C-alpha positions as CSV (number, residue, x, y, z in Angstrom):
1,X,-95.8,-11.9,-94.0
2,X,-98.6,-13.5,-92.3
3,X,-97.8,-12.7,-88.4
4,X,-97.3,-8.7,-89.3
5,X,-100.6,-8.6,-91.5
6,X,-102.8,-10.1,-88.3
7,X,-104.6,-7.5,-86.3
8,X,-102.5,-6.8,-82.8
9,X,-105.5,-7.4,-79.8
10,X,-104.7,-4.7,-77.2
11,X,-104.3,-5.9,-74.2
12,X,-108.1,-5.5,-72.4
13,X,-108.1,-2.3,-69.6
14,X,-108.7,-4.7,-66.1
15,X,-105.8,-6.5,-67.3
16,X,-103.6,-3.2,-68.2
17,X,-104.6,-1.4,-64.5
18,X,-104.3,-4.8,-62.3
19,X,-100.9,-4.6,-64.1
20,X,-100.5,-0.6,-63.6
21,X,-101.8,-1.5,-60.0
22,X,-98.8,-4.0,-59.6
23,X,-96.6,-2.1,-60.3
24,X,-97.5,1.0,-58.1
25,X,-97.8,-1.6,-55.2
26,X,-94.1,-2.9,-55.4
27,X,-92.7,0.6,-55.6
28,X,-95.0,1.9,-53.0
29,X,-93.3,-0.9,-50.7
30,X,-90.0,-0.7,-52.3
31,X,-90.3,3.5,-50.3
32,X,-92.3,2.9,-47.7
33,X,-88.6,0.0,-47.2
34,X,-86.2,3.0,-47.8
35,X,-87.9,4.3,-45.1
36,X,-88.4,1.6,-42.5
37,X,-84.1,1.4,-43.2
38,X,-83.9,5.1,-42.9
39,X,-85.6,4.9,-39.7
40,X,-83.4,2.0,-38.1
41,X,-80.9,3.3,-39.8
42,X,-81.6,7.0,-37.3
43,X,-82.7,5.3,-34.7
44,X,-79.5,2.7,-34.0
45,X,-77.1,5.7,-34.7
46,X,-79.5,7.4,-31.9
47,X,-79.2,4.6,-29.6
48,X,-74.9,5.1,-30.1
49,X,-75.1,8.9,-29.5
50,X,-76.8,8.3,-26.3
51,X,-74.6,5.8,-25.8
52,X,-71.1,7.6,-26.1
53,X,-72.6,10.1,-23.6
54,X,-74.1,7.8,-21.8
55,X,-69.6,6.7,-21.5
56,X,-68.1,9.7,-21.6
57,X,-70.1,11.4,-19.1
58,X,-69.5,8.9,-16.5
59,X,-65.5,8.5,-17.3
60,X,-64.9,12.7,-16.8
61,X,-67.2,11.9,-14.2
62,X,-65.2,10.3,-12.7
63,X,-61.7,11.4,-13.2
64,X,-62.8,14.9,-12.6
65,X,-64.6,13.8,-9.1
66,X,-61.0,12.3,-8.3
67,X,-59.0,15.4,-9.2
68,X,-61.1,18.0,-7.6
69,X,-61.4,16.5,-4.1
70,X,-57.4,18.1,-3.3
71,X,-59.4,21.4,-4.0
72,X,-62.3,21.5,-2.8
73,X,-60.7,19.6,0.8
74,X,-63.8,17.1,0.9
75,X,-66.2,14.9,0.1
76,X,-68.8,16.2,1.0
77,X,-68.2,19.5,-0.4
78,X,-68.1,17.7,-3.8
79,X,-71.5,16.0,-2.6
80,X,-73.5,18.6,-2.5
81,X,-71.6,20.7,-4.7
82,X,-73.1,17.9,-7.1
83,X,-76.3,17.5,-6.2
84,X,-76.9,21.4,-6.7
85,X,-75.3,21.2,-9.8
86,X,-78.0,18.9,-10.8
87,X,-80.6,20.8,-9.4
88,X,-80.3,23.2,-11.4
89,X,-79.3,21.6,-14.6
90,X,-82.4,19.8,-13.7
91,X,-85.2,22.6,-13.0
92,X,-83.7,24.5,-16.4
93,X,-84.5,20.8,-18.4
94,X,-87.4,20.7,-17.1
95,X,-88.3,24.9,-17.1
96,X,-87.7,24.6,-20.3
97,X,-89.5,22.0,-22.1
98,X,-86.9,20.2,-23.3
99,X,-88.1,16.8,-24.9
100,X,-91.4,17.3,-23.7
101,X,-90.9,17.2,-20.1
102,X,-92.4,19.1,-17.5
103,X,-91.9,20.1,-13.8
104,X,-94.0,18.4,-11.7
105,X,-95.3,17.7,-8.6
106,X,-95.0,14.9,-5.9
107,X,-97.9,15.5,-3.8
108,X,-98.5,11.7,-3.4
109,X,-94.7,10.8,-2.2
110,X,-93.6,13.6,-0.3
111,X,-92.6,11.6,2.4
112,X,-90.4,9.1,0.5
113,X,-89.3,10.9,-2.4
114,X,-87.4,12.9,0.9
115,X,-85.9,9.2,1.8
116,X,-85.3,8.6,-1.5
117,X,-83.2,12.1,-1.2
118,X,-80.9,11.9,1.9
119,X,-80.3,8.0,0.7
120,X,-79.4,9.3,-2.7
121,X,-76.6,12.0,-1.0
122,X,-75.6,9.7,1.2
123,X,-74.5,7.5,-1.5
124,X,-72.4,10.0,-3.4
125,X,-71.0,10.7,-0.2
126,X,-69.5,7.5,0.8
127,X,-68.5,7.1,-2.6
128,X,-66.9,10.4,-3.3
129,X,-65.4,10.3,0.5
130,X,-63.7,6.7,-0.9
131,X,-62.1,8.3,-3.2
132,X,-60.0,10.6,-1.0
133,X,-58.6,6.5,0.1
134,X,-57.5,4.9,-3.3
135,X,-57.4,5.8,-7.4
136,X,-60.8,6.2,-9.3
137,X,-60.3,2.2,-11.2
138,X,-60.0,0.7,-7.7
139,X,-63.0,2.3,-6.0
140,X,-64.6,1.0,-9.8
141,X,-64.0,-2.5,-9.4
142,X,-65.6,-2.3,-5.7
143,X,-68.6,0.0,-7.1
144,X,-68.7,-3.6,-9.1
145,X,-69.9,-5.3,-5.9
146,X,-73.3,-4.4,-5.9
147,X,-74.9,-7.0,-7.1
148,X,-73.9,-9.1,-3.9
149,X,-75.7,-5.7,-2.2
150,X,-78.3,-6.8,-4.2
151,X,-78.5,-9.8,-2.9
152,X,-77.9,-9.5,0.8
153,X,-81.2,-7.1,0.3
154,X,-83.0,-9.2,-2.0
155,X,-83.2,-12.3,0.6
156,X,-83.7,-10.0,3.7
157,X,-86.5,-9.3,2.0
158,X,-87.2,-12.8,1.8
159,X,-86.8,-14.0,-1.5
160,X,-84.4,-16.4,-3.6
161,X,-81.8,-16.4,-5.8
162,X,-80.5,-18.8,-8.5
163,X,-77.4,-21.2,-7.8
164,X,-76.7,-19.4,-10.9
165,X,-76.6,-15.8,-10.4
166,X,-75.1,-16.6,-7.2
167,X,-71.8,-18.2,-9.5
168,X,-71.4,-15.0,-10.9
169,X,-71.4,-13.6,-6.9
170,X,-68.8,-15.3,-5.9
171,X,-66.5,-14.3,-10.1
172,X,-67.8,-11.0,-7.9
173,X,-66.2,-11.0,-4.8
174,X,-63.0,-12.9,-6.5
175,X,-62.2,-10.3,-8.1
176,X,-62.7,-7.5,-5.5
177,X,-61.1,-9.1,-3.6
178,X,-57.9,-9.7,-5.8
179,X,-57.8,-5.8,-6.6
180,X,-58.4,-5.0,-3.3
181,X,-55.5,-7.1,-1.6
182,X,-52.9,-6.9,-4.7
183,X,-53.5,-3.3,-4.0
184,X,-49.8,-1.4,-2.0
185,X,-51.9,1.8,-0.1
186,X,-55.2,-0.7,0.7
187,X,-57.4,1.2,3.1
188,X,-60.2,0.1,5.0
189,X,-61.6,2.6,5.3
190,X,-62.1,3.2,1.3
191,X,-63.0,-1.0,1.7
192,X,-65.9,0.7,4.5
193,X,-66.7,3.6,3.1
194,X,-67.7,2.0,-0.8
195,X,-69.7,-1.3,0.8
196,X,-71.7,1.5,2.1
197,X,-71.7,3.3,-0.8
198,X,-73.3,0.3,-3.1
199,X,-75.6,-0.7,0.0
200,X,-77.3,3.0,-0.2
201,X,-77.5,2.7,-4.8
202,X,-79.1,-0.5,-4.3
203,X,-81.4,0.9,-1.8
204,X,-82.3,4.2,-3.2
205,X,-83.2,1.5,-6.4
206,X,-85.2,-0.7,-4.6
207,X,-87.1,3.4,-3.4
208,X,-87.0,4.2,-6.2
209,X,-88.9,1.8,-8.3
210,X,-91.4,1.6,-5.3
211,X,-91.7,5.5,-5.8
212,X,-92.5,4.7,-9.8
213,X,-94.8,1.8,-8.8
214,X,-96.9,3.5,-7.2
215,X,-97.0,6.8,-8.9
216,X,-97.3,5.5,-13.0
217,X,-97.4,9.4,-14.3
218,X,-93.7,10.5,-12.7
219,X,-91.0,10.6,-15.0
220,X,-87.2,9.7,-14.9
221,X,-86.3,13.5,-15.1
222,X,-88.7,15.1,-12.2
223,X,-87.8,12.3,-10.1
224,X,-83.9,12.9,-10.3
225,X,-84.7,16.8,-10.0
226,X,-86.8,16.2,-6.9
227,X,-84.3,14.0,-5.6
228,X,-81.8,15.8,-5.9
229,X,-82.8,19.3,-4.5
230,X,-83.5,17.5,-1.3
231,X,-80.9,16.0,-1.0
232,X,-78.8,19.4,-1.3
233,X,-80.8,20.0,1.6
234,X,-79.7,17.3,3.3
235,X,-76.0,17.4,2.2
236,X,-76.1,21.0,2.9
237,X,-76.3,20.1,7.2
238,X,-73.8,17.7,6.5
239,X,-71.6,20.9,5.8
240,X,-72.3,22.4,8.1
241,X,-71.2,19.7,10.9
242,X,-68.3,19.4,9.4
243,X,-66.3,21.1,7.2
244,X,-67.7,24.7,9.3
245,X,-69.0,27.6,7.2
246,X,-69.5,26.7,3.0
247,X,-69.4,30.6,1.8
248,X,-66.0,30.8,4.3
249,X,-65.2,27.1,2.1
250,X,-66.0,29.1,-1.4
251,X,-63.7,32.4,0.0
252,X,-60.7,30.5,0.7
253,X,-58.7,28.0,-1.3
254,X,-61.0,27.1,-4.0
255,X,-59.4,29.3,-5.7
256,X,-56.2,29.4,-5.5
257,X,-56.0,26.4,-8.4
258,X,-57.0,27.3,-11.8
259,X,-58.6,24.5,-12.8
260,X,-60.6,24.8,-10.2
261,X,-63.7,26.0,-12.5
262,X,-63.4,24.1,-15.1
263,X,-62.2,21.1,-13.5
264,X,-66.0,21.8,-11.8
265,X,-67.9,23.0,-14.7
266,X,-66.9,19.2,-16.1
267,X,-67.6,17.4,-12.9
268,X,-71.1,18.9,-12.6
269,X,-71.7,18.0,-16.6
270,X,-70.0,14.9,-16.0
271,X,-72.9,14.1,-13.2
272,X,-76.2,15.6,-14.5
273,X,-75.3,14.0,-17.8
274,X,-74.1,10.3,-17.1
275,X,-77.3,9.8,-14.3
276,X,-79.5,11.7,-17.4
277,X,-78.1,9.6,-20.2
278,X,-78.7,6.1,-19.0
279,X,-82.4,7.1,-18.6
280,X,-82.4,7.4,-21.9
281,X,-80.4,4.6,-22.9
282,X,-82.8,2.7,-21.4
283,X,-85.7,4.2,-23.1
284,X,-84.2,3.3,-26.2
285,X,-83.1,-0.4,-25.3
286,X,-84.3,-3.3,-23.9
287,X,-83.6,-3.8,-20.1
288,X,-81.6,-6.9,-21.1
289,X,-79.9,-4.6,-23.8
290,X,-79.2,-1.3,-21.0
291,X,-78.5,-3.7,-18.4
292,X,-75.1,-5.1,-20.8
293,X,-74.6,-2.1,-21.5
294,X,-74.0,-0.4,-17.8
295,X,-71.7,-3.6,-17.5
296,X,-69.8,-2.9,-19.7
297,X,-69.0,0.6,-18.6
298,X,-67.5,-0.2,-16.2
299,X,-64.2,-1.7,-17.3
300,X,-64.0,1.2,-20.1
301,X,-64.9,3.7,-16.8
302,X,-61.6,1.8,-15.2
303,X,-59.5,1.2,-18.3
304,X,-59.1,4.9,-18.7
305,X,-59.1,5.9,-15.5
306,X,-55.7,3.2,-15.1
307,X,-54.5,5.4,-18.7
308,X,-55.2,9.1,-17.3
309,X,-54.2,9.3,-13.9
310,X,-51.0,6.3,-15.5
311,X,-51.9,3.5,-11.9
312,X,-50.0,1.0,-12.1
313,X,-51.9,-2.3,-13.1
314,X,-50.0,-5.7,-11.8
315,X,-51.1,-9.0,-13.5
316,X,-53.4,-10.0,-10.2
317,X,-55.4,-6.9,-10.2
318,X,-55.4,-6.8,-14.2
319,X,-57.3,-10.6,-13.5
320,X,-59.4,-9.9,-10.8
321,X,-61.0,-6.9,-12.3
322,X,-62.4,-8.7,-15.5
323,X,-63.5,-11.2,-13.1
324,X,-65.2,-8.7,-11.7
325,X,-67.1,-7.2,-14.1
326,X,-67.6,-10.2,-15.7
327,X,-69.4,-11.8,-13.1
328,X,-71.1,-8.2,-12.3
329,X,-72.1,-7.9,-16.3
330,X,-73.1,-11.8,-16.1
331,X,-74.9,-11.1,-13.3
332,X,-77.0,-8.2,-14.7
333,X,-77.9,-10.4,-17.9
334,X,-79.7,-12.9,-15.9
335,X,-81.6,-10.9,-13.5
336,X,-83.1,-9.1,-16.3
337,X,-83.7,-11.9,-18.7
338,X,-85.3,-13.8,-15.8
339,X,-88.9,-13.7,-14.9
340,X,-90.3,-12.0,-12.8
341,X,-91.6,-14.9,-10.5
342,X,-93.6,-14.2,-7.2
343,X,-91.0,-13.9,-3.8
344,X,-87.9,-12.4,-6.2
345,X,-87.4,-8.7,-7.1
């Protein structure tokens, strides 16, 4: 009764304001946290989507290239088709301003971009012609030896290579050798062409990096577009020398197979998208993460090529594929995660 009769003292106004402010701040923090979680989830989903596009378009490009080769009759013609299609798609993307991109001139590095275009075209030329001599899966295993060529170029240019990186190259070479020499239809011509392709792709990376270092305003899509149309001109000269007249080719056996236009469309889009998706993924993740993703892409391509074409893989070849892919992946991770020091690339 005494308690009931006591006068209730109201909470001081300042205390009420402080309490309400604390609750308000807590509510804002909860909302901000929820928004940050949603952004993180959206970012992960976006990265995952582009990884799927990257891997999927790479598989489509490789497998459709193999099927197109007998239809077009030459890896030289296929390379020209890919470069022309990528030039058109790249120009369309830049002209329409997709993603805020704009078409830029390359007045400050004309000579370098022409060299890059020639290297780019030659690299894919060697790859496409090389695939005429072997299965897609075998070609992808030999592509895994690209780090070996990168190390050779580094040493020739006066750089040094860590022992741990050399150890990964032993795995790559051993794995590739196990696959190559246990292949019933092994071709030295195909091996030589894939070796030239790897050397070319390494030089492409070196040249492109030099251009971007000297011209910070150039983006990857513009660089790719200018590289492709110049490469297409270079490749048109090659085709005119070795494959007669392009108009004669187009009016010849190309249309005999009803799958030609379907495969050509799939190959063109796959070729363009897998190269662009790689750059997009690189812009969304760190260098090491991108390197790991690129290393995992190769065994995915090999496995799906084997499943699609029904190639038989022996236990020796399977072990070789694992060694080559793991070695290439380890090399890439070690190279990307190592700090840059003078004399090293």
